[in-house]
N, C-alpha and C positions, 0 to 999 in steps of 0.2 A: 504492499500499500504508500503511498507517497505521504513523505513525512507531515504530519499539519505544519502549520506554519503559526499556531499556537496550541500548547499543550499544556493542560492543567491537570493536576492528580491531586485527590485529596485534600482541597485548601480549607481551610479551617480560618477564623474570626471568632476571636468571643472579646466582646465588652461588656466585663463580670457577668452576669448570670445570662446576658442578652448572647445566645448564637448568632452570629451576622451573616456568616458563611458556614455551610456543613456538611464539610466532605464533596467538597464542589468538583467534579470529573467534568471538562469540556476544552473540546477541540474546535480549531476553527482551520478549515485543511486550502490551499492556495485556492485562488476564485471564486471563494464564495463569499457570500450574505449571510451568515450567520447570526438570525437573532435571536436575542436573550429580552424576555420577557416577562413579568411579574408584577404585581399590586402592587401599591406602593408601602414602602417598609419591609417589600419582600427582600433586601439584600443588595440590588442591583448597583448601585452606588456603592458599595463599602466593597465587592467583586473588582471592581472598575479601577478603585484608587488602588487596588492590591497589584493589579495589574501592573500600572504604571510607575509604582513604587512608591507611593503616597502613604499606603498605610502597608507594614510589615508582616505578614501571616505569623498565626502562629503554627501554624504545623500544614503541610501540602511542597508542592513545590509545581513552579510554573518556566515554562519555557520556549522560548522564541528561535523557530528556526531550530532546531535542535539546541540553542547556548543555554545555558540553564541560568536564569535570570537573580537567584535567589542574592540579596543585602546589594543590586544592583540601583544605585540613585536613580531619579528618571530620566537624566537626561543621559544617564549610561544607556538606557533602555530603549531613549529615540537615537542614540546612536546606532544601537542595534536592527530601530527599523518598525519603534513603535512611536504610533501620533497619535495622539486625542485631541476631540473638540467637544465641546462643553454644551450644556442644558443653557446656559447662559453664558451671549460670545466672551471671548478674552482676546481683546482686540485694545488694539493701540486708539483710540478715538480720535486724536489730533493728524493721524497719519493718514496718507491717503490708502489708498486700497493697493496699490503699485507699491507704495511703498514700507507696507505692513507684511508684502507675501516678499519683499528683496530683504529686508530682512531677518524673515525666517531661511532665506538664500544662503546669505551670509553665514549665518547659524550654523547651517548645514556644511558648508564649506569650510568649517573647524576656527571661524576668527572671531575673533569678540565682536562684542557691538563697536561697530566705526560711528561717529558721529552721523547724524542725518544728512548734515550738506555732503557729505563724500558718498553716504548711499544715495542721493537725488544725481551724485557727478558721475553714478559708475552706469555705463552702456550696459555693459554685459549682465551688471546683478537687473536692472531693470528690464532687459530682454528674459532674461528667464522670468520674472516677477508675469510678464504678460504672457509669454506660454502658459503658468497654473491659470491665469486669470481666464484665459481662454477656455481651457479644463473647465470651469466648471459656469461658460458661457455668460462672465463677468466685464471682458474685456474694454465695453464702453464703459465703464462704472472703472478705469483705472485710477484716476486723476482727481478722485470724489474722495473729500473728507470722509474717515470712515463713520464720525457723528451725524453726516448729512443722507446714511445711507439707511434704509429699508431695512424691516426687520428678518426679512426672506433674504435681503441682499448679503449682511453681515453675515447672518448662516452661513451663505454658499463663500463669501468673504472665508469666511475661516475655515472651509473645507480645503480651499486652496494653499493658504499658509500650512498646514497640515502635509498638503500635498507633496509642498517646497521642499521637505525634510524627505521626501523619495520614499517614504514609507512601505515597510514590505504588511504591514497591519498596519489599517486604521481599527482607532476606538471610538467610537462616534455616540453621544448622548443624548440624545433624542432631540436628533437633527428638525424635526419635525414641529417641536414644540412652537405653540405662538405662530404658525401660519396660517394662512390666509388658503381656501383651493389652490389658485391661481399657484401660490410659490410654493405647495404643497407640490404639486403635480410639476414645476420645475427641480425641486430638488429629489423627487424622488426619477426623475428621467437620468439628473448628474449622478447620480450616485447607482445608478444601474449600469453606465459606463464606468465608473470608477473600479466595479471588481475584476476590467481587468488590467487592471494596473496594484492594486494592491487587494488582499485578502480584507472583508469586513469583519468585523463583531457589532451589531448594531442592538443597541440601546434603547429601546423605542415603545410609547405607549397607543400609538396610531397603528391601530390593528389593521384599517385597509392600506398604509403603506408596506407593514410587515406581511402582509399575506400579499402583497403583487409584488416584494423584494426577493425576500429570503428563499435561500435553498434550505434550510435547513431553521429549524424554530429551537429553541430551549426556553423552558418554562422553570421560574426558578420563586419559590414559592417559604418562606418563614427560613431563608438562608440555603433552601436543598433544594435540586433541580431534582423535578418530580416527572418530567418528559423530556426527552429531546426528539422530533424526526421532520420528516419534512413537513409543510403546511398542511396538504391532506390530513399527514396521521397528525397532529396537532389537533383540526378541529377535531377529530370522531374520536379523540382522545375524552372520555367519561371525565377521567381523574380533572384535567386541563380544566372543559365544561366547568365541575362543581368550583374547583380553585378559584378561578380567576374570569374564564373569558367569556361564562353565566353571567359575569357579576354587571350591573345596571351602569357602574363607572368604569370603564376598564381603562 
């Protein structure tokens, strides 16, 4: 079998008496969009924080492309090919879209942040930035300040910033959050195209988006994955319907 891009085995995390991650096993295959769903409080954010190195697991192992990630800080995991977007965008509001991406390209190339005026003068950095903006259909917004972008545009820009690090794995934390129907449709098309460039672990509450995009779905409830399968298998799983999909506010 093809080696997974991401392999998680026996991941555990406790906060006092609360078991936030309960012996989680999870694989994300090359070229796959693997959705992680579950009700609020299921432990999705805690799991993502452990994958990124923001939280240290109490037990278990995480590997990226066969490389163990134990004790590696977030920056080292980024260097190995892991990139994350956030439910609330994490961008520099007083920089343009192109400048935000150019700064990410600069970090990927191993340089510390230069002064913004140097980034603006660097034609090669701008060219790379524009390439990534084209990928997310944002090239026409390259010179717009982030503070002037719509919510949906900022979400797409954050994807471009993540792509600028040349990731093997994208961890996407609710990319549909706060988007209207038109923006959601645009995001779905961009994500569908991105799976040829990087494997994706998609944390999302929008079930229409999940069922449209996902190759496989894992369902997390009370810190434990109760099912993993194709969209059809998850739809037909009685335990999943009872624990999550049947809830009025999914």
